[in-house]
C-alpha positions in Angstrom: -231.2 -146.4 19.1 -230.5 -145.6 22.8 -227.0 -145.4 24.3 -228.0 -148.4 26.5 -228.4 -150.6 23.4 -224.6 -150.6 22.9 -223.9 -151.1 26.6 -222.7 -154.5 27.9 -224.7 -156.2 30.6 -221.8 -155.9 32.9 -221.5 -152.1 32.2 -225.2 -151.7 32.8 -225.1 -153.6 36.1 -222.1 -151.6 37.2 -223.9 -148.4 36.5 -226.9 -149.6 38.5 -224.7 -150.5 41.4 -223.2 -147.0 41.4 -226.6 -145.4 41.3 -227.7 -147.5 44.3 -224.5 -146.6 46.2 -225.2 -143.0 45.5 -228.7 -143.3 46.7 -227.5 -145.1 49.8 -225.1 -142.3 50.6 -227.9 -139.8 50.1 -230.2 -141.7 52.5 -227.4 -141.9 55.1 -226.8 -138.2 54.8 -230.5 -137.5 55.1 -230.5 -139.4 58.4 -227.5 -137.4 59.6 -229.2 -134.2 58.6 -232.4 -134.8 60.5 -231.0 -136.6 63.5 -231.5 -134.3 66.5 -233.8 -132.0 64.6 -236.9 -134.2 64.8 -238.4 -136.0 67.8 -236.7 -139.2 68.8 -239.8 -141.2 67.9 -240.0 -139.7 64.5 -236.3 -140.3 63.9 -236.6 -143.9 64.8 -239.4 -144.3 62.2 -237.4 -142.5 59.6 -234.4 -144.7 60.3 -236.5 -147.8 60.0 -237.9 -146.5 56.7 -234.4 -145.9 55.3 -233.3 -149.3 56.5 -236.3 -150.9 54.7 -235.5 -149.0 51.5 -231.9 -150.1 51.7 -232.6 -153.7 52.8 -235.5 -154.5 50.5 -234.7 -152.1 47.6 -231.0 -152.2 47.3 -229.3 -155.0 49.1 -230.8 -157.8 47.2 -229.8 -156.2 43.9 -226.2 -155.8 45.2 -226.2 -159.5 46.0 -227.7 -160.6 42.7 -225.2 -158.5 40.6 -222.2 -159.6 42.7 -223.2 -163.2 42.2 -223.2 -162.8 38.4 -220.2 -160.4 38.3 -218.0 -161.0 41.4 -215.6 -158.3 40.2 -218.3 -155.7 40.7 -218.9 -156.8 44.4 -218.6 -153.6 46.5 -215.9 -153.7 49.2 -218.4 -153.3 52.0 -219.9 -156.7 51.1 -216.6 -158.6 51.8 
């Protein structure tokens, strides 16, 4: 039996949110790291890619989880 089998739905959702927040912070840091070290055109493309990852991959999940468990809603969503 996996550890997740004894985890509540809320706990699992909260863990997922924390993972997405961590990935978002890493993506933000990536952009800070490469800004000024790549051509402006390449940076614009990278920034768009990161925005799409965050917008399509993460944001909708944050919204769905926050609707089901409002107490898990990240502060930046208020």
